[in-house]
C-alpha positions in Angstrom: 15.6 25.0 19.1 17.2 27.9 17.3 15.5 30.8 15.5 16.0 32.0 11.9 14.5 35.3 10.7 14.4 35.3 6.9 13.7 37.9 4.2 15.6 40.8 5.7 15.8 43.7 3.3 16.2 47.2 4.9 19.4 48.2 6.7 17.8 50.0 9.6 15.3 47.2 10.1 18.2 44.6 9.9 20.1 46.5 12.6 17.0 46.7 14.8 16.0 43.0 14.5 19.7 42.0 15.1 19.3 43.3 18.7 16.9 40.4 19.3 19.9 38.1 19.0 18.3 35.4 16.8 20.6 32.7 15.7 20.3 33.3 11.9 19.2 36.2 9.6 18.3 35.3 6.1 18.9 37.4 3.0 17.2 36.5 -0.3 19.3 36.8 -3.5 16.5 36.0 -5.9 15.5 39.0 -8.0 11.9 37.8 -8.5 11.3 37.9 -4.8 9.6 40.9 -3.1 12.2 40.5 -0.4 15.2 40.5 -2.8 18.3 41.9 -1.0 20.5 44.2 -3.0 22.2 46.2 -0.3 24.9 46.0 2.2 24.5 43.9 5.4 25.3 46.1 8.4 27.7 44.9 11.1 26.0 42.1 13.0 26.8 40.5 16.4 29.2 37.6 16.0 26.7 35.1 17.2 24.3 35.8 14.4 24.9 33.8 11.3 24.1 35.2 7.8 22.2 32.9 5.5 22.1 33.6 1.8 18.9 32.3 0.1 19.1 31.3 -3.6 16.7 29.9 -6.2 18.2 27.9 -9.1 21.2 30.3 -9.1 24.6 29.5 -10.7 27.4 28.4 -8.5 29.3 31.4 -9.7 26.6 33.8 -8.5 26.4 32.1 -5.2 30.1 32.2 -4.6 30.1 35.9 -5.6 27.5 36.6 -2.9 29.4 34.5 -0.3 32.4 36.7 -0.9 30.5 40.0 -1.0 28.6 39.5 2.2 30.7 37.0 4.1 27.9 34.5 4.3 27.9 31.7 6.8 25.3 29.4 5.2 23.8 28.8 1.8 20.1 28.0 1.5 19.1 26.4 -1.8 15.4 27.0 -2.4 15.0 25.8 -6.0 15.4 22.6 -7.9 19.1 22.2 -7.3 20.3 18.6 -7.9 22.4 16.5 -5.6 25.3 16.9 -8.1 24.9 20.7 -8.0 25.0 20.6 -4.2 28.1 18.4 -4.2 30.0 20.7 -6.6 29.0 23.7 -4.6 30.1 22.0 -1.4 33.5 21.4 -3.0 33.8 25.0 -4.0 32.8 26.2 -0.6 35.4 23.8 1.0 38.1 25.8 -0.7 36.9 28.9 1.0 36.7 26.9 4.3 40.4 26.2 4.1 41.1 29.9 3.9 38.3 31.3 6.2 35.4 29.2 7.6 33.1 26.3 7.0 30.1 27.5 5.0 27.2 25.2 5.4 24.4 24.2 2.9 20.7 24.1 3.7 18.5 22.3 1.0 14.9 23.2 1.0 12.0 20.8 0.2 8.3 21.9 0.0 5.5 20.0 1.7 1.7 20.3 1.8 -0.1 17.2 3.0 2.2 14.5 1.7 5.9 14.0 1.0 8.1 11.3 -0.5 11.0 11.3 1.9 13.0 9.1 -0.5 14.0 12.2 -2.4 16.2 13.2 0.6 18.5 10.2 0.2 20.9 11.6 -2.5 21.2 14.9 -0.6 22.2 13.3 2.7 26.0 13.5 2.0 26.0 16.9 0.2 24.0 19.1 2.6 24.4 20.1 6.2 20.7 20.7 6.9 17.3 20.2 5.3 14.5 22.8 5.5 10.9 22.0 5.1 8.7 24.8 3.8 5.1 25.1 2.6 4.4 24.0 -1.0 2.7 27.0 -2.8 2.9 29.3 -5.8 6.1 31.0 -4.6 9.4 29.4 -3.8 8.9 30.7 -0.2 7.0 33.3 1.8 3.6 31.8 0.9 2.2 32.8 4.4 0.7 29.5 5.5 1.8 26.4 7.2 1.9 22.8 5.9 0.8 19.7 7.8 3.5 19.1 10.3 2.2 15.6 11.0 3.9 14.6 7.8 7.3 14.9 9.6 6.4 12.0 11.9 7.6 9.9 9.0 11.0 11.7 8.8 13.5 8.9 8.2 16.7 10.9 8.6 18.9 12.0 11.5 20.0 15.2 9.7 18.9 18.3 11.6 16.2 20.4 9.8 14.7 23.9 9.8 10.9 24.1 10.1 9.5 26.9 7.9 6.3 28.0 6.2 3.9 30.6 7.4 4.9 30.4 11.1 3.5 33.4 13.1 2.5 34.3 16.6 -0.6 32.2 16.3 1.5 29.1 15.9 3.2 29.2 19.3 0.8 26.7 20.8 1.2 24.4 17.8 5.0 24.7 18.1 4.8 23.7 21.7 2.8 20.6 20.9 5.1 19.8 18.0 8.1 20.0 20.2 6.6 17.5 22.5 6.2 14.9 19.8 8.7 12.6 18.0 8.5 14.5 14.8 10.5 17.3 16.4 13.4 15.1 17.4 15.7 16.5 14.7 14.1 19.9 14.3 17.1 22.2 14.7 15.5 25.6 14.1 12.3 27.5 13.5 12.3 29.8 10.4 10.0 32.8 10.3 9.4 35.4 7.6 6.2 36.8 6.1 3.9 36.5 9.2 6.1 39.1 11.0 6.0 41.8 8.4 4.3 45.2 8.0 5.4 45.1 4.4 7.5 42.6 2.3 11.0 42.5 3.9 10.1 45.0 6.7 9.9 43.0 9.9 7.8 43.9 13.0 10.3 44.1 15.8 7.7 43.9 18.6 6.0 40.8 17.1 9.3 39.1 16.7 10.3 39.9 20.2 7.0 38.5 21.6 7.5 35.3 19.5 11.0 34.8 20.6 10.1 35.3 24.3 7.2 32.8 24.0 9.2 30.1 22.3 12.0 30.6 24.9 9.8 30.6 27.9 10.3 27.9 30.5 6.9 26.3 29.9 7.6 26.0 26.2 10.4 23.5 26.6 9.8 20.1 25.0 9.1 17.3 27.5 
């Protein structure tokens, strides 16, 4: 199971967290967010993929940020339609022919219930799904949703598990990974529970979390 650290904001902090060698670092391009990124991403190790997070942004704005920061993945955290995703995928494929394949993550919010039928029209236009906690904010609400809902997951598309995951969830993650609901869980996505301030990540907490989820006794049975 891979690890994504989202909401990176400060250059020195980005460089420090990058030494942990997580699989993905996320940068939020949504001005209303307290973790809005408006800087320059420092040089990162080649194995770390850069994820741009957008909320109901125009395709023009997204493509501008892709070019500016050489993003590897696009995370759509708003009410983007399947048609929007399809058009964006076509635009990104043109970049792919010149440079690389840029993947799309579509986010869906869950609390205690979820109608998985809404995923169907997105199956062919997204590379991953991401399940986050339904709350007042598009993301970073700081608490988890009921993961048991994912036992009804009908798809084979890999997904990111997000929403208020912190050090205190390591045992819950272990139990989750041993169940059927985790079969297509591709990555764990962490953010606000590892901050000393919005966008400023606590290196030591992240290191401890990464060590725990990678420990030999944490492997799914």
